[in-house]
N, CA, C and O atoms as a GROMACS GRO file, in nm:
protein
  288
    1UNK      N    1   1.908   1.768   0.705
    1UNK     CA    2   1.890   1.654   0.618
    1UNK      C    3   1.819   1.544   0.694
    1UNK      O    4   1.853   1.514   0.809
    2UNK      N    5   1.722   1.484   0.631
    2UNK     CA    6   1.646   1.376   0.692
    2UNK      C    7   1.722   1.244   0.685
    2UNK      O    8   1.841   1.241   0.654
    3UNK      N    9   1.652   1.140   0.712
    3UNK     CA   10   1.712   1.009   0.706
    3UNK      C   11   1.617   0.914   0.635
    3UNK      O   12   1.495   0.932   0.640
    4UNK      N   13   1.672   0.815   0.572
    4UNK     CA   14   1.591   0.718   0.500
    4UNK      C   15   1.531   0.614   0.595
    4UNK      O   16   1.590   0.582   0.698
    5UNK      N   17   1.418   0.564   0.559
    5UNK     CA   18   1.356   0.456   0.635
    5UNK      C   19   1.345   0.334   0.543
    5UNK      O   20   1.332   0.350   0.422
    6UNK      N   21   1.351   0.216   0.598
    6UNK     CA   22   1.350   0.095   0.516
    6UNK      C   23   1.209   0.053   0.474
    6UNK      O   24   1.162  -0.056   0.508
    7UNK      N   25   1.142   0.140   0.398
    7UNK     CA   26   1.005   0.110   0.355
    7UNK      C   27   0.995  -0.022   0.281
    7UNK      O   28   0.901  -0.098   0.301
    8UNK      N   29   1.093  -0.049   0.194
    8UNK     CA   30   1.087  -0.173   0.116
    8UNK      C   31   1.080  -0.294   0.209
    8UNK      O   32   1.003  -0.386   0.185
    9UNK      N   33   1.161  -0.293   0.313
    9UNK     CA   34   1.159  -0.403   0.411
    9UNK      C   35   1.028  -0.403   0.490
    9UNK      O   36   0.967  -0.508   0.509
   10UNK      N   37   0.986  -0.286   0.536
   10UNK     CA   38   0.865  -0.277   0.616
   10UNK      C   39   0.744  -0.333   0.544
   10UNK      O   40   0.661  -0.400   0.605
   11UNK      N   41   0.731  -0.306   0.413
   11UNK     CA   42   0.616  -0.357   0.339
   11UNK      C   43   0.622  -0.508   0.321
   11UNK      O   44   0.520  -0.572   0.294
   12UNK      N   45   0.741  -0.566   0.336
   12UNK     CA   46   0.753  -0.712   0.328
   12UNK      C   47   0.740  -0.777   0.466
   12UNK      O   48   0.723  -0.899   0.476
   13UNK      N   49   0.747  -0.697   0.571
   13UNK     CA   50   0.747  -0.754   0.706
   13UNK      C   51   0.647  -0.683   0.797
   13UNK      O   52   0.531  -0.724   0.804
   14UNK      N   53   0.688  -0.577   0.865
   14UNK     CA   54   0.605  -0.514   0.966
   14UNK      C   55   0.474  -0.454   0.913
   14UNK      O   56   0.371  -0.463   0.980
   15UNK      N   57   0.478  -0.395   0.795
   15UNK     CA   58   0.357  -0.333   0.739
   15UNK      C   59   0.274  -0.428   0.653
   15UNK      O   60   0.168  -0.391   0.603
   16UNK      N   61   0.321  -0.550   0.636
   16UNK     CA   62   0.248  -0.644   0.550
   16UNK      C   63   0.104  -0.667   0.595
   16UNK      O   64   0.013  -0.656   0.513
   17UNK      N   65   0.079  -0.699   0.722
   17UNK     CA   66  -0.061  -0.719   0.763
   17UNK      C   67  -0.148  -0.594   0.742
   17UNK      O   68  -0.261  -0.604   0.697
   18UNK      N   69  -0.094  -0.478   0.776
   18UNK     CA   70  -0.170  -0.354   0.758
   18UNK      C   71  -0.198  -0.329   0.611
   18UNK      O   72  -0.309  -0.288   0.576
   19UNK      N   73  -0.100  -0.354   0.526
   19UNK     CA   74  -0.118  -0.334   0.382
   19UNK      C   75  -0.232  -0.421   0.331
   19UNK      O   76  -0.316  -0.375   0.255
   20UNK      N   77  -0.233  -0.546   0.374
   20UNK     CA   78  -0.339  -0.637   0.330
   20UNK      C   79  -0.475  -0.594   0.385
   20UNK      O   80  -0.574  -0.593   0.312
   21UNK      N   81  -0.479  -0.558   0.513
   21UNK     CA   82  -0.605  -0.518   0.576
   21UNK      C   83  -0.661  -0.390   0.518
   21UNK      O   84  -0.783  -0.376   0.505
   22UNK      N   85  -0.574  -0.296   0.482
   22UNK     CA   86  -0.620  -0.164   0.438
   22UNK      C   87  -0.632  -0.157   0.286
   22UNK      O   88  -0.739  -0.121   0.235
   23UNK      N   89  -0.527  -0.190   0.213
   23UNK     CA   90  -0.528  -0.173   0.067
   23UNK      C   91  -0.602  -0.284  -0.006
   23UNK      O   92  -0.666  -0.258  -0.108
   24UNK      N   93  -0.595  -0.406   0.044
   24UNK     CA   94  -0.654  -0.518  -0.028
   24UNK      C   95  -0.791  -0.557   0.024
   24UNK      O   96  -0.847  -0.659  -0.015
   25UNK      N   97  -0.845  -0.476   0.112
   25UNK     CA   98  -0.977  -0.500   0.167
   25UNK      C   99  -1.084  -0.481   0.059
   25UNK      O  100  -1.070  -0.398  -0.030
   26UNK      N  101  -1.190  -0.559   0.069
   26UNK     CA  102  -1.303  -0.544  -0.023
   26UNK      C  103  -1.370  -0.408  -0.006
   26UNK      O  104  -1.441  -0.361  -0.096
   27UNK      N  105  -1.349  -0.345   0.107
   27UNK     CA  106  -1.412  -0.215   0.134
   27UNK      C  107  -1.316  -0.098   0.112
   27UNK      O  108  -1.347   0.015   0.151
   28UNK      N  109  -1.202  -0.123   0.051
   28UNK     CA  110  -1.105  -0.015   0.027
   28UNK      C  111  -1.169   0.094  -0.058
   28UNK      O  112  -1.219   0.066  -0.167
   29UNK      N  113  -1.168   0.216  -0.010
   29UNK     CA  114  -1.230   0.327  -0.081
   29UNK      C  115  -1.146   0.372  -0.200
   29UNK      O  116  -1.199   0.434  -0.293
   30UNK      N  117  -1.018   0.342  -0.198
   30UNK     CA  118  -0.932   0.380  -0.310
   30UNK      C  119  -0.964   0.302  -0.437
   30UNK      O  120  -0.917   0.336  -0.545
   31UNK      N  121  -1.046   0.195  -0.424
   31UNK     CA  122  -1.085   0.119  -0.543
   31UNK      C  123  -1.173   0.202  -0.637
   31UNK      O  124  -1.195   0.163  -0.752
   32UNK      N  125  -1.224   0.314  -0.588
   32UNK     CA  126  -1.297   0.407  -0.674
   32UNK      C  127  -1.201   0.483  -0.766
   32UNK      O  128  -1.243   0.540  -0.867
   33UNK      N  129  -1.073   0.484  -0.731
   33UNK     CA  130  -0.972   0.559  -0.805
   33UNK      C  131  -0.870   0.470  -0.876
   33UNK      O  132  -0.815   0.507  -0.980
   34UNK      N  133  -0.844   0.352  -0.818
   34UNK     CA  134  -0.742   0.261  -0.872
   34UNK      C  135  -0.801   0.122  -0.887
   34UNK      O  136  -0.884   0.080  -0.806
   35UNK      N  137  -0.758   0.051  -0.989
   35UNK     CA  138  -0.807  -0.084  -1.012
   35UNK      C  139  -0.752  -0.178  -0.905
   35UNK      O  140  -0.630  -0.192  -0.892
   36UNK      N  141  -0.839  -0.243  -0.829
   36UNK     CA  142  -0.794  -0.331  -0.720
   36UNK      C  143  -0.699  -0.442  -0.766
   36UNK      O  144  -0.608  -0.479  -0.692
   37UNK      N  145  -0.720  -0.495  -0.886
   37UNK     CA  146  -0.632  -0.602  -0.933
   37UNK      C  147  -0.490  -0.552  -0.958
   37UNK      O  148  -0.394  -0.628  -0.943
   38UNK      N  149  -0.476  -0.426  -0.996
   38UNK     CA  150  -0.344  -0.367  -1.018
   38UNK      C  151  -0.275  -0.343  -0.883
   38UNK      O  152  -0.156  -0.369  -0.868
   39UNK      N  153  -0.351  -0.294  -0.786
   39UNK     CA  154  -0.296  -0.273  -0.652
   39UNK      C  155  -0.253  -0.408  -0.593
   39UNK      O  156  -0.144  -0.418  -0.535
   40UNK      N  157  -0.336  -0.510  -0.608
   40UNK     CA  158  -0.303  -0.643  -0.557
   40UNK      C  159  -0.176  -0.695  -0.623
   40UNK      O  160  -0.090  -0.751  -0.554
   41UNK      N  161  -0.162  -0.678  -0.753
   41UNK     CA  162  -0.043  -0.723  -0.825
   41UNK      C  163   0.081  -0.647  -0.778
   41UNK      O  164   0.189  -0.706  -0.764
   42UNK      N  165   0.066  -0.518  -0.752
   42UNK     CA  166   0.177  -0.438  -0.705
   42UNK      C  167   0.223  -0.487  -0.567
   42UNK      O  168   0.343  -0.499  -0.542
   43UNK      N  169   0.129  -0.515  -0.479
   43UNK     CA  170   0.162  -0.567  -0.346
   43UNK      C  171   0.233  -0.701  -0.359
   43UNK      O  172   0.335  -0.724  -0.294
   44UNK      N  173   0.179  -0.788  -0.443
   44UNK     CA  174   0.240  -0.920  -0.462
   44UNK      C  175   0.380  -0.909  -0.520
   44UNK      O  176   0.472  -0.975  -0.471
   45UNK      N  177   0.398  -0.828  -0.622
   45UNK     CA  178   0.530  -0.810  -0.683
   45UNK      C  179   0.630  -0.759  -0.581
   45UNK      O  180   0.746  -0.803  -0.578
   46UNK      N  181   0.587  -0.667  -0.497
   46UNK     CA  182   0.678  -0.613  -0.396
   46UNK      C  183   0.714  -0.719  -0.292
   46UNK      O  184   0.831  -0.737  -0.259
   47UNK      N  185   0.614  -0.789  -0.241
   47UNK     CA  186   0.638  -0.888  -0.137
   47UNK      C  187   0.726  -1.003  -0.186
   47UNK      O  188   0.804  -1.059  -0.109
   48UNK      N  189   0.715  -1.037  -0.312
   48UNK     CA  190   0.797  -1.146  -0.368
   48UNK      C  191   0.932  -1.098  -0.419
   48UNK      O  192   1.012  -1.178  -0.468
   49UNK      N  193   0.958  -0.968  -0.407
   49UNK     CA  194   1.087  -0.914  -0.447
   49UNK      C  195   1.104  -0.897  -0.597
   49UNK      O  196   1.216  -0.880  -0.644
   50UNK      N  197   0.995  -0.903  -0.672
   50UNK     CA  198   1.003  -0.884  -0.817
   50UNK      C  199   1.032  -0.740  -0.855
   50UNK      O  200   1.100  -0.713  -0.954
   51UNK      N  201   0.979  -0.647  -0.775
   51UNK     CA  202   0.996  -0.505  -0.802
   51UNK      C  203   0.977  -0.428  -0.672
   51UNK      O  204   0.895  -0.467  -0.589
   52UNK      N  205   1.052  -0.322  -0.655
   52UNK     CA  206   1.040  -0.241  -0.534
   52UNK      C  207   0.934  -0.132  -0.555
   52UNK      O  208   0.962  -0.029  -0.616
   53UNK      N  209   0.815  -0.157  -0.504
   53UNK     CA  210   0.704  -0.062  -0.515
   53UNK      C  211   0.682   0.013  -0.384
   53UNK      O  212   0.572   0.064  -0.361
   54UNK      N  213   0.783   0.020  -0.298
   54UNK     CA  214   0.760   0.072  -0.163
   54UNK      C  215   0.703   0.214  -0.162
   54UNK      O  216   0.616   0.244  -0.081
   55UNK      N  217   0.750   0.302  -0.248
   55UNK     CA  218   0.700   0.440  -0.246
   55UNK      C  219   0.558   0.449  -0.302
   55UNK      O  220   0.478   0.529  -0.254
   56UNK      N  221   0.528   0.369  -0.402
   56UNK     CA  222   0.390   0.365  -0.453
   56UNK      C  223   0.295   0.309  -0.346
   56UNK      O  224   0.186   0.362  -0.324
   57UNK      N  225   0.338   0.201  -0.280
   57UNK     CA  226   0.255   0.141  -0.177
   57UNK      C  227   0.234   0.237  -0.060
   57UNK      O  228   0.124   0.245  -0.005
   58UNK      N  229   0.338   0.310  -0.022
   58UNK     CA  230   0.326   0.408   0.085
   58UNK      C  231   0.222   0.514   0.048
   58UNK      O  232   0.137   0.551   0.128
   59UNK      N  233   0.232   0.563  -0.075
   59UNK     CA  234   0.138   0.665  -0.121
   59UNK      C  235  -0.005   0.611  -0.122
   59UNK      O  236  -0.097   0.679  -0.077
   60UNK      N  237  -0.023   0.490  -0.172
   60UNK     CA  238  -0.156   0.429  -0.174
   60UNK      C  239  -0.210   0.406  -0.032
   60UNK      O  240  -0.328   0.429  -0.006
   61UNK      N  241  -0.124   0.360   0.057
   61UNK     CA  242  -0.166   0.334   0.194
   61UNK      C  243  -0.210   0.463   0.263
   61UNK      O  244  -0.314   0.467   0.327
   62UNK      N  245  -0.131   0.568   0.249
   62UNK     CA  246  -0.167   0.697   0.311
   62UNK      C  247  -0.294   0.753   0.248
   62UNK      O  248  -0.380   0.806   0.318
   63UNK      N  249  -0.307   0.741   0.116
   63UNK     CA  250  -0.428   0.789   0.047
   63UNK      C  251  -0.551   0.713   0.097
   63UNK      O  252  -0.655   0.774   0.124
   64UNK      N  253  -0.540   0.582   0.108
   64UNK     CA  254  -0.653   0.503   0.157
   64UNK      C  255  -0.690   0.542   0.299
   64UNK      O  256  -0.809   0.557   0.330
   65UNK      N  257  -0.593   0.559   0.386
   65UNK     CA  258  -0.623   0.599   0.522
   65UNK      C  259  -0.683   0.739   0.528
   65UNK      O  260  -0.770   0.766   0.610
   66UNK      N  261  -0.636   0.827   0.440
   66UNK     CA  262  -0.693   0.961   0.431
   66UNK      C  263  -0.840   0.952   0.386
   66UNK      O  264  -0.927   1.019   0.442
   67UNK      N  265  -0.866   0.870   0.285
   67UNK     CA  266  -1.004   0.854   0.238
   67UNK      C  267  -1.095   0.800   0.348
   67UNK      O  268  -1.209   0.844   0.363
   68UNK      N  269  -1.045   0.706   0.424
   68UNK     CA  270  -1.125   0.650   0.532
   68UNK      C  271  -1.157   0.755   0.639
   68UNK      O  272  -1.264   0.753   0.699
   69UNK      N  273  -1.063   0.845   0.662
   69UNK     CA  274  -1.082   0.946   0.766
   69UNK      C  275  -1.157   1.069   0.715
   69UNK      O  276  -1.247   1.119   0.783
   70UNK      N  277  -1.121   1.118   0.596
   70UNK     CA  278  -1.172   1.246   0.549
   70UNK      C  279  -1.252   1.240   0.420
   70UNK      O  280  -1.322   1.335   0.386
   71UNK      N  281  -1.244   1.129   0.349
   71UNK     CA  282  -1.309   1.120   0.218
   71UNK      C  283  -1.460   1.128   0.226
   71UNK      O  284  -1.521   1.099   0.329
   72UNK      N  285  -1.517   1.167   0.117
   72UNK     CA  286  -1.663   1.182   0.111
   72UNK      C  287  -1.733   1.049   0.101
   72UNK      O  288  -1.856   1.044   0.095
   0.00000   0.00000   0.00000
């Protein structure tokens, strides 16, 4: 059995700068797949504690990093 990690906290603290630099960048490649204004709203809602989007943000962050490394 694995163990849980505090993603919700990390996206509000330790991963916040990376999230902004990677997901909210004007050059984010995932904007070809997802509307940037929706991603921005999701990040804002999570950071302000309105809704816990930690798993969605994790998926988006990994997808964006994958696109930067391997995407066409």
